[in-house]
DOTOR-165836 format. One record per residue (C-alpha): residue in three letters; x, y, z. Coordinates in Angstrom, 2 decimals. Layout:
<atoms>
@r->ALA	c1->X	c2->Y	c3->Z .
...
</atoms>
This chain:
<atoms>
@r->MET	c1->0.05	c2->-0.12	c3->0.03 .
@r->SER	c1->1.43	c2->3.36	c3->-1.10 .
@r->TYR	c1->2.00	c2->5.96	c3->1.71 .
@r->GLY	c1->-0.56	c2->8.35	c3->0.18 .
@r->TYR	c1->-3.30	c2->5.75	c3->0.36 .
@r->GLY	c1->-2.41	c2->4.65	c3->3.81 .
@r->ALA	c1->-2.68	c2->8.26	c3->5.06 .
@r->TYR	c1->-5.84	c2->8.65	c3->3.13 .
@r->LYS	c1->-7.47	c2->5.81	c3->4.82 .
@r->LYS	c1->-6.20	c2->6.63	c3->8.28 .
@r->THR	c1->-7.75	c2->9.89	c3->7.74 .
@r->ALA	c1->-10.91	c2->8.70	c3->6.64 .
@r->VAL	c1->-11.31	c2->6.54	c3->9.62 .
@r->SER	c1->-10.21	c2->9.00	c3->12.11 .
@r->THR	c1->-12.59	c2->11.54	c3->10.90 .
@r->ALA	c1->-15.54	c2->9.15	c3->10.22 .
@r->SER	c1->-18.79	c2->9.05	c3->12.50 .
@r->LYS	c1->-19.41	c2->5.74	c3->14.26 .
@r->GLU	c1->-22.03	c2->4.97	c3->11.79 .
@r->GLN	c1->-19.60	c2->5.41	c3->8.96 .
@r->ILE	c1->-16.96	c2->3.13	c3->10.70 .
@r->LEU	c1->-19.69	c2->0.48	c3->11.23 .
@r->LEU	c1->-20.55	c2->0.60	c3->7.61 .
@r->MET	c1->-16.64	c2->0.60	c3->6.69 .
@r->LEU	c1->-16.33	c2->-2.68	c3->8.93 .
@r->TYR	c1->-19.11	c2->-4.42	c3->7.18 .
@r->GLN	c1->-17.66	c2->-3.39	c3->3.69 .
@r->ALA	c1->-14.11	c2->-4.56	c3->4.84 .
@r->ALA	c1->-15.86	c2->-7.81	c3->6.26 .
@r->ILE	c1->-17.55	c2->-8.47	c3->2.84 .
@r->LYS	c1->-14.35	c2->-7.81	c3->0.68 .
@r->ASN	c1->-12.46	c2->-10.32	c3->2.55 .
@r->CYS	c1->-15.05	c2->-12.90	c3->2.74 .
@r->LYS	c1->-15.15	c2->-12.68	c3->-1.05 .
@r->LYS	c1->-11.59	c2->-12.73	c3->-1.62 .
@r->ALA	c1->-11.40	c2->-15.90	c3->0.76 .
@r->ILE	c1->-14.20	c2->-17.53	c3->-1.40 .
@r->GLU	c1->-12.00	c2->-16.37	c3->-4.51 .
@r->ALA	c1->-8.76	c2->-17.93	c3->-3.04 .
@r->ILE	c1->-10.45	c2->-21.22	c3->-2.06 .
@r->GLU	c1->-11.67	c2->-21.66	c3->-5.47 .
@r->ALA	c1->-8.43	c2->-20.80	c3->-6.99 .
@r->ARG	c1->-6.92	c2->-23.30	c3->-4.61 .
@r->GLN	c1->-4.55	c2->-20.52	c3->-2.90 .
@r->ILE	c1->-4.38	c2->-21.98	c3->0.36 .
@r->ALA	c1->-2.13	c2->-19.15	c3->1.98 .
@r->GLN	c1->-4.25	c2->-16.53	c3->0.83 .
@r->LYS	c1->-7.32	c2->-18.44	c3->1.92 .
@r->GLY	c1->-6.09	c2->-18.29	c3->5.34 .
@r->GLU	c1->-5.11	c2->-14.67	c3->5.53 .
@r->TYR	c1->-8.61	c2->-13.51	c3->4.04 .
@r->ILE	c1->-10.32	c2->-15.46	c3->6.54 .
@r->GLY	c1->-8.18	c2->-14.18	c3->9.29 .
@r->LYS	c1->-8.83	c2->-10.72	c3->8.43 .
@r->PHE	c1->-12.53	c2->-11.55	c3->7.86 .
@r->GLN	c1->-12.70	c2->-13.09	c3->11.48 .
@r->ASP	c1->-10.57	c2->-10.10	c3->13.15 .
@r->ILE	c1->-13.50	c2->-7.94	c3->11.54 .
@r->VAL	c1->-16.29	c2->-10.04	c3->12.95 .
@r->ILE	c1->-14.84	c2->-10.19	c3->16.51 .
@r->GLU	c1->-14.38	c2->-6.58	c3->16.51 .
@r->LEU	c1->-17.96	c2->-6.08	c3->15.53 .
@r->ASN	c1->-18.90	c2->-8.63	c3->18.40 .
@r->ASN	c1->-16.89	c2->-7.00	c3->20.81 .
@r->SER	c1->-18.50	c2->-3.41	c3->20.14 .
@r->LEU	c1->-22.06	c2->-4.80	c3->20.97 .
@r->ASP	c1->-23.75	c2->-3.05	c3->24.06 .
@r->PHE	c1->-26.02	c2->-5.62	c3->25.58 .
@r->GLU	c1->-27.50	c2->-3.23	c3->28.03 .
@r->VAL	c1->-28.35	c2->-0.72	c3->25.35 .
@r->GLY	c1->-29.10	c2->-3.15	c3->22.58 .
@r->GLY	c1->-30.91	c2->-5.73	c3->24.43 .
@r->ASP	c1->-32.23	c2->-8.63	c3->22.39 .
@r->ILE	c1->-31.16	c2->-7.06	c3->19.09 .
@r->ALA	c1->-27.33	c2->-7.11	c3->20.58 .
@r->LYS	c1->-27.92	c2->-10.84	c3->21.46 .
@r->GLU	c1->-29.21	c2->-11.54	c3->18.12 .
@r->LEU	c1->-26.23	c2->-9.92	c3->16.42 .
@r->SER	c1->-23.78	c2->-11.85	c3->18.75 .
@r->SER	c1->-25.51	c2->-14.96	c3->17.60 .
@r->LEU	c1->-24.84	c2->-14.13	c3->13.96 .
@r->TYR	c1->-21.43	c2->-13.05	c3->14.47 .
@r->ASP	c1->-20.86	c2->-16.46	c3->16.25 .
@r->TYR	c1->-22.41	c2->-18.34	c3->13.27 .
@r->MET	c1->-20.10	c2->-16.51	c3->10.98 .
@r->LEU	c1->-16.90	c2->-17.21	c3->13.04 .
@r->PHE	c1->-17.90	c2->-20.99	c3->13.15 .
@r->SER	c1->-18.52	c2->-20.97	c3->9.50 .
@r->SER	c1->-15.60	c2->-19.30	c3->8.43 .
@r->THR	c1->-13.30	c2->-21.77	c3->10.81 .
@r->GLN	c1->-15.21	c2->-24.57	c3->8.96 .
@r->ALA	c1->-14.49	c2->-23.07	c3->5.59 .
@r->ASN	c1->-10.69	c2->-22.68	c3->6.51 .
@r->ILE	c1->-10.24	c2->-26.11	c3->7.88 .
@r->LYS	c1->-12.12	c2->-27.95	c3->5.11 .
@r->ILE	c1->-11.25	c2->-25.56	c3->2.38 .
@r->ASP	c1->-14.67	c2->-25.24	c3->1.26 .
@r->ALA	c1->-16.12	c2->-21.94	c3->0.15 .
@r->GLU	c1->-19.83	c2->-22.90	c3->0.91 .
@r->PRO	c1->-19.89	c2->-21.96	c3->4.50 .
@r->LEU	c1->-18.57	c2->-18.34	c3->3.40 .
@r->GLN	c1->-21.19	c2->-18.16	c3->1.00 .
@r->GLY	c1->-23.63	c2->-18.23	c3->4.09 .
@r->CYS	c1->-21.60	c2->-15.54	c3->5.91 .
@r->LEU	c1->-21.71	c2->-13.41	c3->2.83 .
@r->ASN	c1->-25.35	c2->-13.61	c3->2.80 .
@r->VAL	c1->-25.55	c2->-12.57	c3->6.37 .
@r->LEU	c1->-23.18	c2->-9.77	c3->5.94 .
@r->ASN	c1->-24.82	c2->-8.40	c3->2.84 .
@r->THR	c1->-28.26	c2->-8.36	c3->4.74 .
@r->LEU	c1->-26.89	c2->-6.90	c3->7.84 .
@r->TYR	c1->-24.97	c2->-4.30	c3->5.51 .
@r->GLU	c1->-28.16	c2->-3.40	c3->3.78 .
@r->GLY	c1->-30.30	c2->-3.05	c3->6.92 .
@r->TRP	c1->-27.61	c2->-0.95	c3->8.66 .
@r->SER	c1->-27.33	c2->1.36	c3->5.40 .
@r->GLU	c1->-31.10	c2->1.79	c3->5.55 .
@r->ALA	c1->-31.31	c2->2.42	c3->9.27 .
@r->ILE	c1->-28.56	c2->5.12	c3->9.15 .
@r->LYS	c1->-30.38	c2->6.94	c3->6.26 .
@r->SER	c1->-33.47	c2->6.83	c3->8.03 .
@r->LEU	c1->-31.90	c2->8.25	c3->11.35 .
@r->LYS	c1->-30.10	c2->10.94	c3->9.23 .
@r->ALA	c1->-33.43	c2->11.75	c3->7.42 .
@r->ALA	c1->-35.50	c2->11.95	c3->10.84 .
@r->ALA	c1->-32.69	c2->14.32	c3->12.33 .
@r->PRO	c1->-33.48	c2->18.02	c3->12.62 .
@r->GLY	c1->-31.61	c2->19.99	c3->10.26 .
@r->PRO	c1->-29.47	c2->23.14	c3->11.43 .
@r->GLU	c1->-32.05	c2->25.36	c3->10.70 .
@r->GLU	c1->-34.70	c2->23.35	c3->12.85 .
@r->ILE	c1->-32.14	c2->23.24	c3->15.66 .
@r->LYS	c1->-31.86	c2->27.16	c3->15.76 .
@r->LYS	c1->-35.62	c2->27.53	c3->16.33 .
</atoms>
């Protein structure tokens, strides 16, 4: 990675809102899951392990960021989905099988779309600067 690109990414993360960081994490998890599937299909065993490792690191971070006091049942359900993805990706890694990762990818895409819509709805419902001044 070039220095300029690395600096750009670091700035993008350090200036992002919590919502943007959440979406960035999901995007990175989706990207690494897809790359792991491609590596398995190409029989690139070392790359498969690398991408699955990155994918699992992101899922662990998402799971660790859950607030069970505030999130209640939703946080518990998300934690269960993250556990499923960790288990499935481990199975994919051990068996060198892309199918469990396809299930993870489906869950990730669904969660990403849901969070994207929720964030858009919150922003649309939030009062604008003009309304706050009133």
